[in-house]
Structure formats: structure tokens, C-alpha cells
N, C-alpha and C positions, 0 to 999 in steps of 0.2 A: 726906618724911614721909607716911606712907599715909593714907587717910579718915581724917575727924573722926568717931571712933564714934557724937560726941553728937547728929550730925544724922542722925534716920529719918524725915522728912519735910520734903520742901520745897515752895513755892508758885514759881512760875513765871508772870509777870505777860508775857500777851501784848500784840501790837499795834496791837489793834480793827481796826475796818473798813479796808481799802487806802485811802490815798489817792496823789496824785502827791508823790512825797518819800518815801513809807514803803509797801512792797509786801510781795509774797509772801517776798521774803527772809527776814524775819524770822518766816514762817511753816515755812520751813525749819530756820531756825537754833533756834526753839522743840523742833520736833517732836524734831530730833538730839538737843538736850539731854535734851528729857523722856526719851526711849531711851534717853540714857547714863547717867541717875541711875538709872533703874528697873533696869539692868544689874547695879546697886550694892546690890539691894535697898532702895532709898530709896524711900517712898512719894510721888508727884506729884500736886500737885493744880496745877490751872493755870487760870485766869481770862482770856478774852479774847472780846469779844463778835461776834466774826468766823464766822457759820455756816459760810464756803465753805470755811474749810482745814482741812487733815488734822491740823493745831495743836490743834483742839478735837473729833477725836473719840475716842472711848473706848479704841482700839485704843492712841493715846499716854498715856493718864495714867490715874491712880488714880480723880481727880475731877476733873470736867470741870466749871468753873463759867460758862454764858453767860450773863456777865452785865456791865454795861457798867464799863468802867475807872474808877471812883471809889472816892474815901477810905471813905465809908460801907460799898461793898460788900467792900472788903477787908477792914474789921473784921467784917463779918457773915460772912465764913468764918473766920476766925481765932478767932471766937466760938465757932460752929459746930462747929468741930473742938478747942477747947478744953473746950466742954461733954460732947461724947462722947467725953470721954479718949485722944483722938488728937489729941494741938497740934502745930501748925506748927511745929518748930526752926528754920528758914531759908529767907528769901528771893531767889529769881535774878532780878532785874530786868533783865537786859544782853541777854538774848535778844527783847525785846519793841520796839527801837529806842527812837526818842525818846520816846514818848509812856509807854512802861515806867518809863522814866528818871525822868520828870517826875512821875509818880506815886509810886513809890519814895520821891524828895524829899520829895513832898508829904506821907504818909504818917510819914515822919522825923522833919519840921519839927512834925506833929501828936503824935508821940509814940505813932503806934500802933504799931510793932514795938516799942518798949520795954514798952508796958503789957502785949502777949500774949507776951514773951520770945522776939521772932523776931532772928535775926540776921540781917542784910544781908551776904550773898556771893557772889563776883566782882566786887566793886564796892567803887570808895572815893569816897563822896561827896564826900570834899574834892576828888578828883581828877576829878570831875562838873563840880563848879562851879568849878574855876580852869579849864577848858577851854571851859567852857559862857561864861562872865561874860567878855568879852573884853579887858577891860581887866587881870583879874588873869592871865589867860593870858597877857597882852605882856608884864606885869612876870614873870611868871615863865621865860618864855623869855629873857627878856634875863638874867635872874640865872644859868641855864643855859648863858648863855656861847652861846644861838641867836638866829642873825640871823631880824628879825622887821620886816615894812613899818613905815614911820613913820608915828605914827598917836596918837590918844586916845579916848577915851569921851568921849560926848554924850548929858546926860541930859534937856538941855533943848533947844529950838529956836536959841536964843539961842546956848548954848556950842557945839552944830554948826557953826554961822556963822562964829563965832569960827576954831574949828578948821582949818577950809576954809580960810580965808583965810591960816594960818599956814602950811598945807602945800603950797597950790596946786594947779590941776588937771592931770590928770585925778584921780579920786579915784573910792575904792570905799567902800560905805556898808553895815556889816556886822552887821544886829542881833541880841543877844544871845538865847541860848534858843530858837531858830527850827530846824525841820528842812527839809532840802532844799531851804536859801537863802532860805526866805520872808522878802520884805520887803528882800531886797538889791541892789544893783545898783551898774555901773560911771557914774559922772557926768564926764562928756568939760567941761562947759561950765558955766558958773555960773550962765546962765539957768534950768538944768534940776534944779540942785542943792535947791532949796525942796521941792519937789513930791517928789522922791526922798528928803529927809529925813526928811518928815512920816510917808510909807509906812512908811520903815525903824522911829522911834520906834512907830507906832501898831502894827505887826507885831510886835515884842518884848514879851513877857509883864512884862518888867520894864524897859520901856521905855527902852531903852539901846541905845544904836547906838557901834559904831565905825567911825570917820570916819579912813580910812589911806590911804596912798600907793597908786596904781594900778600892780602888776605884767603891765599888761594885754600879750599877745603873749609872757611868759617861758616857759618850759620849767613843763609840771607833771606830778610823779611821786607816788605812793602807796607806801609801805612797808606791808605786812601782816603784824604781830607776835604773840607769843603770851609770856606771860612766867610762871612759877611762883610759888609760895611763898617759894621758896629763891633767887629772885634770878636763875634760870637763862632768857636769851633767845634765840629762834629766829627768824627772820625767815623768813615762809612763803613771799612772793615780793614782788617788785616789779613795780610797774605802772607803766606811761607812757601819758600821756595823750597822744594823737594832735594834738588839739585844744590850744592853747597855752592858757595863763591866760586869761580872760575866759569861758569855757564851764563851768557845771557840770560836777562831775564825773560827775554821774549823765544828765548828759546829752552828753557825751565819747563819741567812739569810744575806747577803751583797750586796751592790749597790754599781755600779759606773756609773758615778761619784758620789763623795758625793754629797747629797743633801741637809744637813742641815746645811752645813760649810759656815761663814760669810768670805767672801773675804779675811778680814786682818787677820781673823785666819787662814785661808789656807795659806795665805802669810806669817805667822810666822811660820806654821808649815814647809813651805815648804824649808824655810831659815834652820831651826832647822835641818829638816832630811840632807842636804846637809852640815852643821857642823858635823853633827852627824857621818855620812859616812864615810868624811873625815878624823875628830878626831880617828876612830877606825884603820885605817891601810891605808894603797897605795895601795890596790888592784883595778882591771879593772874589772868590770864584773856588775852584778845584784845585786842589794838588798833592802830589804821587813824594813821597820820601822814601827812598831806599837804604835799610838799612845791614851792617852785618855784623853779627855775633859771635864772639869769641867761644866754642861748643865746651873748652875747658873752665874758662871765668867769666862767662856770661858777659864781659866788656863790650859795650854797642859803640862800633862806628858809623859814623853818616856816611853814605857812598855818593848818593846823587838826589838832588832836587828835581824835578819836573813843575814849576808854576804855571801848570797847564793841563787841558786833559789830557788824558794819556791813552797808551794802550790800557794799563792798567785800569783806566776809569770805567772803559767798558765791559771790562769783565766784574768790576765793582759793581757797578750798574744791576749786570744780568744775575749777578750772584748775589745780591742782595734785594734786589727790586727797586733799590732807591735809584733814580733818574736823575743821574749826577749832572749830565749837559742840560736838561730841561731847568733843573733850580738854579745851576751857573748862572745861565743863561740869563734868568730874571732876577739874580743877584747883581748882574753887569750893570742891569739899568735901576740899581739900588735899593732894591727890596733887600731888608734883613731876613733871616731865617726864621724867626718866629712870626712874620706877617705871612706866610707861605704855607699852603697845605697839601702835606704828603700826597701827592697822587694815587700811590697803590692802594688808599685807604681811602681816601676821598674827605676824610673828615679829621684826622690828626693832623698835629702841626707839624712841618716838615722839619721842625729845629728836635731832631732827635737823633739817636742813633741807632741805626740796626741792627735788631735782634735775630739770627737767622738759628734755624733748629734742624740746621740738616749742614752738610760737608757740600764742597765744589771743589773739582778736579779739572784743572785744565791742561790736556797735552798736544804739543804744538803740531803741525804738520808739515812735514819737509818734501822737497821734491828732488832731491840727490841725484836722482835716475835721470833728470834732464839735462845734468852738466856733466857729461862724462871726464875725470880726471880733476873732479872738483875735491878738494878738500875736505872730506865729512867731517872731521873732528868739530867740536863744538867749543867755543870760546866768547871771547869779548863779543866777536861781531856777528850779529844776530846774521843767521841764515834760513828761519822757517819762514814759510809761504803764509799759514795760515794757523789756527787753531779747532781745538774741540773742547767743549766742557759736559762734566756729566755732573748730574746732583743725585745724592744718596743719601741716606739715612746715617752711613757710615762710608768714613774711606775707604774702606774696599769698595763696595757698591759704586760709588760714585766715579773709583778707578775704574771698575771694569766697563762702567758705561762710556766713558770719556776713550777707552781703547775701541771699544764697540763701533764707536763714531767716527774712526779716524779713514775708514776704508782702505785700509790696506791690506786688505785679505786674510786680516786675523779678526776672531770671534770675541776676542778681547784680551785680557793678560792673559797668553798662554793657554792649555786645554784644549789645542786645535792641531795637533800632529805637527807644528812646524818650528819646534823646537831646537835651539844650537845644543849638541851633545858635546864639543869639541871643548875641552877645559881650557887650553892653552888662549885659544879662539876665546873664550867669555873673560877668562882674567884680562887679556889684554884689552876687551871692550869696558870690563868696568872700571879700569885707571884711565881709560881714555875717552872720555863718553862723544859718543855719536847718536843719531835719530834712534837708534836702537838699542841704548842702553838699559832702558826702563824692563824691555825683554828678556836682556840677558841676565838681570837680576832674577828676576822667575828661574830662569833657565841653569842659573848658577846654585840656587835652593835645590832644583828639581836633581840636578846632578850630585848633590850632596856636597856644595863646596861648604866649608865651615861659615857660621855666621862673622866671625872674627874677621875671616878673610876677609869676607867679603865687604864688611864696614871698614876696614884696612884701605881698599882698594877703591872703594867709591866716597870716603867719608859722609857717608848719606848718615844722617841722623838714624840710631837704632831702631825708634820707635816705629817710623815708617818702613824699614828691613822686616820685622819684627810682623807687621802686615802683610806684607807678601809672604814671608815664613808660612804664616799661617794657612794661607791660602793652597799651599803645597801640602799641609796639614791635612787641610779639608780633602783635597783628591784622594791623598792615600787613604782616607776612610771612605771614598765611595768608592776607589777601587776594590774593593773587599765584599762587595755585593753585585747580584741583579738587578737588574730596573726593578722587576717584581718585587724582590724582596727587599729594595731601599727603602731603609724607613722613612717615613714622614718626616719628622724629625729630623733627619739627614737631607735629605731634598731643601727643605724650608732651608734650611741652615747655609746650602749653596746658592739658593737664590737672594738670601738676605746678605749674601757678600757678593753680589750683582753678576754670579756665573748666568751667563745664557743658556737656553734650552739646549742649542746647539755646542756648546761646550759641555753639557752634561751628558749631552748623547755622545761625544766624543770619548769621553773616559768610561762610558760605559759599553761602547761600542754597538748602539742602535741607532735609529732614524728621530732627527729631531723630532716629527711629530709624533712620538711615541711617549718621549719626553713631555710631551704639551700635554698630550692627552692624561696624561698618567697623574701630572699636576694638576690638571682640571678633576680628574676622580677624586682625588686627594683633598679637594679643595682650595688648593694653594693658590693666594689669589693676587693680582697686582691692584695696589690702591693708589689713587692720585691726591696728594697733597699740593696745597699752595704755596707760592712762593709770595710772602706777604709783608716782608721787611721787619716784622714784630714779633715774630713766632709764635703766632695764632691769640697774640694777646687782644687786637682787635681785626673786627671782618674784614676785608682784602677786596675793594671795588675790584679790585681786576683781574681776570683771571687767567693766571697764569702760572702751571702747574708741572710736575713732575711725578716719575711712580717710585714706588718702594713698595719690599715686601716687608720691611722692619717696623712694621704695626699690629696691632692685634688682627689674627685670623679668623679667631672667632667672632668679634665685634668690630669689624673694619669700618675707620670714620672716613670714608671716601668723599673728599671738598669737593671734586668736580661733579656737578650736579649735572645731568646732564637733560637738556630743555627738548620739547615737543615740536621744537620751528624745525624746516627743511634745512640740511646742514650739508657743509661739502668739507673735504681734508684737500688740503696743500700741502704736497711733500717739499720739502726745503732741500738745499744740494750741500747741507753739511758743511765741512770745515773747507775755506779757498784752498786751492792749489793751480799748478800753473796748468792752463787747459779748462780750469772750470772756477771763475772768479765769480767777481761782485754784481756780474751782467747777468747772474741768475738768481741772488737776491731780490735785484730789480724787479723780474718778470715774477716774482714768487709776489712779490710787494704788491703791485700792479694786479696782480690775479686776486688777491685777496680782496682787496678795494673795488675790483669788478665784480665780484662773487657776491659782496656787502650791498653793491648798489642794483644787482638781479634778485634782491629779495634772500639771502641764502645766511645763515649763520654760518661764519668762518673758522676753522680751524686749521692752525698752521703747526707743521712739526717742523723742527729743526734744533740744530745742539752747536750755531756756530755764537758764541759769544759776540761776535764782533759784527754783526750786521744789521740792519733792520727791522728785517722779516722775524726779529727777536725782540723785538721792542713790545713791551705787551699791549700798548694801544693801538697797533694796528690792527690785528685779527680780533674777532669775538673772543676765541679760546688759544694760548697759548700753550703748545705743551714743546717745553725745554728737553727733547729726549733725543738717542740717537737714530738717524733715520737708518735704522736695522730692520731687519724683519720684524722679529718678536717683538718689539717695541710699538712698531707701526699698528702691528694686526692686532694686539691687544686695545690700544686705540681707537682702531674703527671697531673690533667687538662691543667696545664701551660706549662709543657716540653712536654707533646705527647711523652714519652719513647716508646721505642720496649716491656720492661716487667718491672719487678720488681723483684730484689734478697730479697728473705724473708729468707734465712735458713743459712746464716751467721751471724743475728745479736741475736741471742738466741730467749727467748720467746717475747722478746718485738716486736720483726718483725713477727716472727711467729704467733702473736696474730691477726697481720695486714692479713692473709690470706683468709678468709672466707670473709670480706667484699671486698678485692681487686677479688676475684671473682666473687661476687654477682653481684661486679657492669663492671665485664667484663674486668677488667684489668689483662693483661698475669703475670702470675707467670711464671719467669723463672726456669726451672730446675724441680725439682720433683712437681708435680700437688698439686692443695688445696686437693682432693679427697685422695688422697694417706698420705699427711699430716695428715689430719684428721681423718682417718682409723688406722694410729700409735696411735692418742691419744683416740680413741674408741674403749675401751679393748674387748668389746665383738665383734664388727666386725674385732679386729685383731687376738682374739685367734680362730676366724671360721678358718681365714685364715691360721694359725699355724697350725690347724687339717688338713686342706686340703694338708699341705704342708709334713705333718707327723712328727712335730715339736714338744716335748715334751713342755710342758709349767703347772705352778703351778696351781693346781683346784683355782679357781676363782668365781667372780659375783659381781654383778652390783647392789648398791641400791640405794633410796635416802633419806630413813627415817631411824630412830633409830630400831622399831619393825621389817621393813622387814631386817635390819643386826643382830638380833638376831637370828631371823628363819634360815637366812642363815650361818651362823657362825655354826649352829648344824650340818649342812651339810658338810661344811667346815672344820671343827675341828680347834682347838687353836692348837700354838699362831696363828694369823691372822697380815697380812699388810694392814692397812688400809689408804686410800689415796684418797685425790682428783684427779679427771680429771684437765687435761689444766693445770698444773704448774710444775714450775721447780726447781731445787735443793731441793728436797724432800720436798719441803713445804708443812706443817702440815701433814705429812707420822707419824705412828705408828705403834709399834708392841704392842697388845693388848694379855692378855692369860687369861683373863675370861670376861662373859657377862658384870659385872658391868663397867670394862674398858671400853669395846666397846660401849656402849650405851654412856657413858661421850665423849668417843672423836668424835662419828658418831654427835653428838650436836654440841661439838663445831662445826665440819666444817661447820655445815649448818647455825652456825650462823654467822660464820667467811667468807664464799665462799656459798651466798644463790642459788638455785635451779642447783646446782651440782650433776652432777653422783659422787658416791662416792663407789673405788673400794675395795673389801675385797679379798685379795689373801691369799691361806695357805702358810704360811712361812715354809721355809726350814731349819731348825735349824740346825746349824753346815754345812754349805754348804759351798764350796769356793766360790765367787765371781770372775767374769773376764767381759771383755768386748769386742769388736773388732770394730773398724771403717774401715770402707770402702767408695771405691768411685764407682760410677755405670756412665753409659751412658744409662743404662735402656736395653739394651741387653747384656752386659758386667759386671762384678764388679770385682773389686781388694783388695784384703783385706792388709791395710795399716799397720796395728798391730796388735797384741790381747794382752792385758795388764791383769795380773793377780793380782788381790787385797791380801793382804799381811794380814789385819784382816779379817775376818770370814763375811759370809754374814750377814745383818741385821746394818752395817754401811755403810751411803752415802758412793758412789764411790768416791765423791768430799771430802769425810773425811779420804779417806784411803791412806795409802801406795801401791805402785803398782808397780809391775814390767816388764817391757818390756824387752825380750820378759818373757812368763808364765817360770815362775823356779822349780813349781814340778805338773804341768799338766801331762795326760800320753800324747802321741800321738795321741792314739784315741782321746782323749777329743780334743786337740789342732785342730785335722782334722773336727771333728764335729763342734766346735765353728766356723771353716773357712768355711765349708757346709754348714751350716744353714745360716749364714750372707749374701752369696752368692744367697742363694734361697730365702730369705727376700725381699732382692735390687730386683731381677728381677721380683719376684712376683708383688710386688708393684710400678714398673716402676720408680724407684728411680734414677734420674740422678742429679747426685751430691753426696754429703756427707750423710752416714749412718752411726750410732754408734745403736747398739745391746747389752744389757746386759745379762748376764748369771750368772745361779747357777750350780753346778756341786755338786750332790749327791749320792753316790752308783754307780760312774760312768755312772751316766745318767748328760745329758748336759741338763738343761733346760733354755728357752728362760724366761725373766723377761719383757723385755719389748725393744722395736726398736724406735729409732730416727732419722728420715731423716731431717737431720740438722746438723750443724757444733755442735761439740761438745765440753767437754771441753778439753779432752783428745788430739784431732787431733793437737793443736800448741806444745803439748811433744813429740808427734810420731813426728812430721817434724824437731825438734832439733833434737833427739833422731836419728834418720835414715839419716839425713841431705837431706832433699828432700823436696821439696813446693807441697806439697799435695792439700793446698785449692788451689793454683794457678790452678793445673790440675783440680780440681775438677770446679772451675768456668767454667775453657773453657768447662766440660762436660756440664754443666746447658747451658750454650749458645748452645749449639752443634757446637762448632767449631771444637772440637777433638773428636775423639773414645778414647776410653781405650788403644787398640792397638798400638796408634797414639805416645803413652811413653815408653820409654825405662826406665824403672824400676832398680835402683842400688842402693837400700837402705846401707848405711853403718851399720855394726852390728857385734858388736865386745862387749864379755859381756852382763852386763845388764844396762839400766837406770832405776832409782828406782824415782818415783814420791812421794815427800817428802809434805802432808799436812801442811800449818799452822796457828795456831790461834792466836786468839786475846782473848783471856779468859783475860789476864791481868787488860783489862779494864772494866773487871764485876768481882772484885775480890767476890762477895756472891756467884758466879755462879758455879757449879760444872762443870770440864772438863769432860762431859757424851757424849758419843757419840751414833747414832742411827742410823735410816733412813731419819732425819731432816739434810741438810747438815749447818754444822756451821763453816767451815774453810773459811778465808778471803782471803788466797793466796795460792802457792805452790812454790817450790824447787824443782831441781833434781838433783841426783849426781849418778856420775855412776860408778860400780865396774867393776872388773874382773873376780872376783867369789865368790860362794855363800859363800865362809867362810870369807866371808870382816866383820871385828867387827862391822860398822853400821849396815850392811843387818842383821847381828846374833841377835844384839839388839832389831831391830825393830820388826824379827819376834819374838825373845822371849814376848814381850809386847803385840802382838796382841791382846790379849784378854781383855785387863787392861781397857778399856774407854768403853768397851761396855754396852748400857745401852739400853734403849727403848724407 
């Protein structure tokens, strides 16, 4: 049936601040859904408290409400619309993860939707309750003829103990109504059960847990489905977990399509998925179903169903090119699949199942180093903060690309001199999965551990292990040659298995550039292929590309056709991590849109499947590739752009600046020399001295002895940090020589050959920061924010007020004046963030970052002006500061609220210091400084201060 004509206005509920278990995949889903609905002439209102996202930008919705996700604010919005004569007709809660669904259910129970005549669309509350309530789910699956694990619901400690006694160990505990596996876990021994049961009962909002048999070590699969109102089903894709049952899917390496699933088992799983989705409710939309398969018997068990857009939906969308959220939003307003067009081809029906002629590998990204003392083992509770995805023509090529995308100082899967060689440590890692187990499987083969031992310890399917073993065999072959006599066929074989030039150079003991030149001589070229949803059966209208060497080298079919338009490349920010999150994706998207407005063909390079920047309809061309030098350089060589924008993608993109400059590739906006000057504390401080701007006494050292000597001159306490890092990585305040020496030794171990900065720490100072945009001749301060917590807590972990709340007029003027002076002296073209400490009415500059900052999206939202758009046009030389008519909306204060995920690490105290630990942020508006929320935060500002 066509769309429902009664729906003219829809409210979309977002997912709130980013936490572990619910990240920017919902920003992507919500943004795509909003655009999809507006295409249909529907007015979209959106509630979300996350200021860092594209979802909450005015480009996405007719009305954006940056409000806390609470019932009272939902009522407020509905009343406001009703009073204005533009009532909201329907609410779509399936795009905002568990947060949005829980809020929608609360509003339903409170009668809010009924009171305002709002229809719930795209969701079936009964289906949600069935899938979230572990006992109801278990009974429903049995009714539908689907196998489930043996188990029962416990609502008390006593009941849990009785069930455990019945089933026997090992067991698994799964709390009801939680996200990212919170409170769940495996219990192997009776003595660990009491504590695990208590944790689970507390974690569940309904204080219920499912106690069931463990299927640890079985194979794990997911199917991503869509169903319309007429009962048409399509399977978007199958996903296989490289890691067997026992590791949360968000922490598992996953592969699409499934690699080791026999066709008969797949058909059975497919039929079961359709039966289960139909059996839990009659909603139209997306659904993710997780299965476990016994590797001995192929018996299938249903583990979990998410009757909404999920983390896997973003991955499935990027993996296949099928825009799940966009189509699900249209189905929610009444369309059936056969009435919609596939946006990728622009001509074929959306009622088809994608076919892919490549392999996708997703590898999660963790940040355990931010949580000292955290349990690093992986289990039922998700702990990763982001993910990277690699696309290749075979599993090995995709796997290497995913590893190259992680930004953990590895050049791929091994072949970089950082292998572990201790047999006992390797064996322990294989049996107890943590973030680096994948690398240790490679190391195990390299030191000669037997295939059987590796398989017994990991329970990973032999096919995957054989793929990694083959890599080691290839390396042994390469090791027999020098670069000059390395056969072309063997070099090509290595490239087809995803090896970077840098890895091959390591194996041969030569420089990366030598390998690059040699493969160019031999005519071994990267070829670009299209992600087209239909294995090239139909032409794709969406230019969405990946590279491969697995194609005919003599007659390469390069599907990325280069136009003669002037082009600009925007480098993305890679996988989310603490210190570099979704705010940089926001900046990249706005940079792309601004460059389009300025008449450029825009080319986006990024490898994060969760983000809006990797939505193929944002840029003119999307290269889903690692933001890794070799890949970036080959794309630039292919496309011949006017230049590259590096200041929007965080440290990931900035790290490319030196190489780009060295190879004579134009950096759009601020020059590499200015970017480097900001990172080089010695040169930057000389500049401050020339500009007559105060800064804390400091020095630079490269050894622990030199650090101790310098400390006697500077005086304690000292702020110790390495150069060229983001998010305060490895920053610490030390108060004596022993602490200083220990920390310097640790930094040198973690980041060898790095300059270490020692600043005299201004204890008790107030911290503030300013963001500015500049055209090189003039600068405009877009906002000054004052941190509520004292200096010493990282700016990303501080509550902050825009504008400042108790700085003197004189201090604010100095902050603005110093920011202007620095921008012009450095020749900044684009964005600049400057950090300040104010003590005894002296304003000190701590550091300057000539790039997009974490706070720019916040200021854009608070003041309702598109500063990243303006900054990009300044970078391109398309506009001057004087061309803009700045009209910020200034009313009261906007408070930035850091959000933490410490609940994932129960053994870690919430201690805050110079190293950033928050995973996301919220925004909260207040009219005056007597606001209860502000007074509470201000009263607790010293509570968590540590070092």
C-alpha cells in the first residue's frame, strides 16, 4: 500500500550521549531516517540530547530538540506542536537504540501517546516486550518451534540458585531490558555464581535474569532482515562471528557474508528467521536475529532478536550498500518493499536481496588503556568503543584492511615487528579472549604452535584459522628473497592477501617507498570496485568504492571513473575511540557539504561503518578504505584532487599532513608547517613569547634522567605528556621525582622516540577554551567555554559552560585577543581551538590546535550557526571572514555534560585527570546560574579529581 496520508508530522527519538554499547550507529540510522521521511514531504521533529552528532543538526530535521530523553520533555514537545496547530501525528522510536525504545514504552504506559493522538510506527510494543523479557522470549521461541537454551527466569536470589542447581554448570546469566550485554556473563564454577547472579539482578531494570545453559564455543551468526506491512521479507545479509559464542557480538570480529555456513543450514536459519520475526509481532521494519550453531551437529539455537535498527544494521547497510534505515523509515509510513526503489541503483526495486561479490570484515576498537585496572577479558558485556570495517575480494584482504584501519600502531595483521613471542602468554591469550587475541593467533602460527592446539584453545572455525596460517606461509616464501629478485607473482600474491607495502618492506628489511616503487615498476596496481548491492548485475548510481588487487592486472576493470571536475578529498576520523569520537564525523560531513556548495566534487575517505560520513549519499564519491597512508596516497594518485582537507578528521587525518606535504600534495587550509608548529611545544612557546602571551614554564625531554633534571628547574607538580597525541593520551600530573621517572619510562615504552613535554602544573587554576575560525588575515571567535571542574581534568571530561559563568570581563577579553593573535601569527585558515588556564587573573595559554575540536559541534548547536561550513569555505579560499553575517543565538547558558561508561568496568574507580575517559556528551540549557543542575555540578566539581 502507498504511504499513510494521515501522517504529516513525525517525531524521531534519538539515542542520547554515546556510551559503550550504544554508539554513533544510531546517529547514522536517525539521520538517514529523517532524510528519508523528509523526501516524502513529512515534517520531522527530533529529540536527542547529544550535541556532537549530525543527527541533531538543523540540516536533518524541521525541528531539533536538544533536550534530555525523558517523558516530561516528550510531553512538552507534543503540547508545543498541538498548541501551535501543527500536531505530531506519529513517533518513530526504532532509530535510537535501546534508549529510544525504553522511552517510547514508558510514554506508552504513561498514556502520553494516547493523550496527544500520536501513533507509534515502525514498532510493535508487544514484539519489543517479548524480545526484551527473557522468559516471554524463551516461551515464544518454543511456541514457534525454534530451539533455545535450557533455562528459566529468576526474579530473586533464591530462585536463581535453584535454577542453577537444576541445569548445572557452565551457565550464562542474561539480565532483561539491558543494552550491550550489561550485567550478563558466563559462570563456569559454582563459587562464582552468587556474585554474578547479584550483578545481573541489579543490572536489570525489572530485576529479572535468565539463567540458562552455556553454549560457549558454539558458532555464532546473525541475519539482518526487513519486512513490510504486506508480509514481504528480505534477508539483507548474513553475518558470521569469527569469535565463537562467549564474546558479545559488539566485541566480536564479524564477517559478511557468512563464510563457513553450509547452504542447507543457511536455508534452515533463513526460514527460522522469517518464522521468528513473523511470530513476535506484525511490525514493518528492520530486525536483527542472532543464532548459535553447534559445530558438531549443526543444531541451530535462537539467542536473541532485536526488532529494530541495531548496531548490526549499520554494518549490514555499509556492507551491502542497502540503506536499511532509509527503507525501514519509508515502510514505517506505509510503503511496501515492492513500491520502493533501491537508492543504490536508482532503477531496480527495493524488494530484492543484496548480492555481494566481496568480503567484509569488521574489527572492534577498544580503549582499555584509558581504564587502568580494568578487566580486559571479553565476554557477554560489550567493552569496545568503536569499530573499523575492511572490504576486500577475499577474507585475507578485508582482514588486513580492517587491521590497518584500527590505529593501534600496527601495519595490519602482523609483519610489523611487534609480534608476541612468549608461548605461555600466547596460549593464555588464545584461551581467554581479549582485544588482541586476533594478533596472538597470528603470533601463535608464527612461533610454530600446532593448528590443533590453536583450534582447541580458541574454538574458532578451522577455515578462519587456515586463512591466517596461509598468511604466515606467504611470509615464509617472501623471506627467501630480496626485493630485487622477489618474483612479481609473489609480490602480487602478498598484495592480494591485503599486505601493505609497509608490511612487505618489514619482511624484506627495506623502506616502504622501495616496495611502492618496485610494485609500480612491475605494474601491480590497486583497482577500485563499486559497492553496488547486486554484484554488478545492474549499474550503481551511488559512487561507493573499495580497492583490491584481486582482479585482472593485465586488463583491470576500474569502476571508479575520474571526472574532470575540480575535486577535494576529506580525510575521515577512522574508528571511534575515547578522545576522538563522533564530533569529528560531524565536522567531516559539514566539510563535505560546504565543499559541494563551493563547487567542488567531494571525495570522502573513511573506514568507520557506524558513521554518517560513510553514508554513500553524503559525498560525491566515497572510498570505504583505511585512513592509512598507502590507501590514501593511491586514491589521491588516482583522483588528482586540488588538495586534501586534514583538519576535520581529528588526529587520524592530521597525522597524514607531514606525508602529504613531503609528497607535494596540497593541504587545503592551514599549512602543514603551522599544524606542526602547534604540536612542537618549543617552537609554539617561542611564538607565544614573541606575541607577549603568558604560558606555563615548560621543557622538552627524551629521557627520564633529563626529566628529573628539568623538574628541579620547573618545580612540582608537573604535567607530563607525549607530543602528537589526542584525548590526553598518557598525560599525567606527577608530584615527585619517583612518579616522574616511572611515568616517563612508561611513555617511552608505549610511544618510543617521542618528545615528552613537562609543564609546570597551575594548581587551582580555572580552565577555559576558545574556538575560532580564521581566513589567515582575520579571525572570529565563535565561542568561549569555561570548564566547571578545575584545571587538571581533561577538557573532554569536564562539564563546561558556554558562555563563561564567572570569568572576569578582562579575562574573557584576553582569551579572545590571544586566540586572534595566535590564529593570525600561525596563518590559520579554517578552525582553531585554544586551551587556557587562568590563575591570579593571569591568562595562560596551555595549547593551540589548528583543527576541528571536540567543542565546535557543541557551539554550532548552542548558537545555531554552521561554523564548520563557514570554516571549510575559508579553507578553500572561497570566502573571507567579512563575507559572513554572524548572528549567534545567545540565551542563558549551554552546559556540556560529559558521559562516562565506567559501569562496563566495575573494578575501576571513576577518577578524572589529564587523560580523557568520557565516551560521549550531552547538552543542557539553563536560563540562570541558580539552576539546580548547575549548582549540583558546581558543588561536585572537585569530587573525582585525581592524577
